[in-house]
Phi, psi and omega in degrees: 000000181078191181294135179235173183247128182230144174253127178245105180276129187078035187267015182263356179201168172056223183296320180300317178295321178297321177296313181298318181299318181287324182290323187292348178297329184226354188225168174274134185229137171242117180268131180247128177209164185257000179247112186306316181297322180290319177298316180297319181296318181290318180294325176293318182291315187266351184056048180235176177282154179220145180227125175275121187204129170270108188290352175282357176254117179299320180297317181293321178295317179299316180294323181297312180292321179298322179295320178294317179295321178297323183282322189241349177091319182220166170233113182279334180194155180229126173255115180264094184255003184289140180202143178244121180283138175216077182265158180119158177300148183305320182294338184265352183275133179286154176302325180295319180293317179298315182299316183292323177298320178292319180300315184279307188282335181255295181296315181300314178300319180296312182294319179296313181295317180300313183287321178301313182293328176302313182286324179293321177292323180299323181263346174092009179193167175136165184235144172236132175238116177265128178263111179263230180198145177301340180301335183287342183269348182206128180293150182209132182301144173093000181223042186298318182286317178301312181297319181296318182289323177287330175295326176301313181300318180296317179296318179298314180298316180301315182292316181293320180299319181296333185274355186287324179057026178200135178280353179289335175242108186255129178242113188231165179221147180230133184240092180281155171280185179303137179228155177284086179232179178296323176298320180296326177298325178288330181290313182114152184296337183292346177265353181265121185281166178294330177246121182206161179271148172276152179307322180298325180292317179289323179301322179299324178287321175301315182292323177304318179288319180298327186272000177300133182282158181306325183266002177297140180279080182219131190277127172300140183102359180302133175248122179253121180252133175246096184277084187267119172072257190300319184254000000 
């Protein structure tokens, strides 16, 4: 299909950055992040577009997507890689930490998916890939809020995918296990298994889903699990 246009939300570090790096070799990419210096650094490195956006703000998400459409005309796919870590026992988590995890992982996911689908429906095709976490498939001590907020995203994707009634707009989710990323550094080494995937390996799978053509026989709602190491 030639060069296409993709939005990578949370594309300034970790898996999102790995996805953006692989995509820019052949496609137009707009990286979305909430830290201006990080967005500027990535756009300079990759020579791609960048948008500073706090995805917990519906207005900012709407403006971000509108800007990409204004610049490129269409959005062929959206990779939602943004995630806020909130590890620790529930009793030890501050209200501020809990609130921010909900803002990013719940509200942010909702606003991104809502706006992405608006534009994909307007043009009649496109793919969305939500990056969750293997944690949603199995409970694990020490991450109740993180798991709950990521479980929300998985549930939302399942419901929205079922409502599309067309394979031309595919809404899919991928749940990687622990990876050596900046988020993983915040988590701690005790959560990183002896066997694990590198961000580039998981990014290749995200891109495989993003590049599915409108007429490809692939069911919207597909859940891809990467059971790395522990699970």
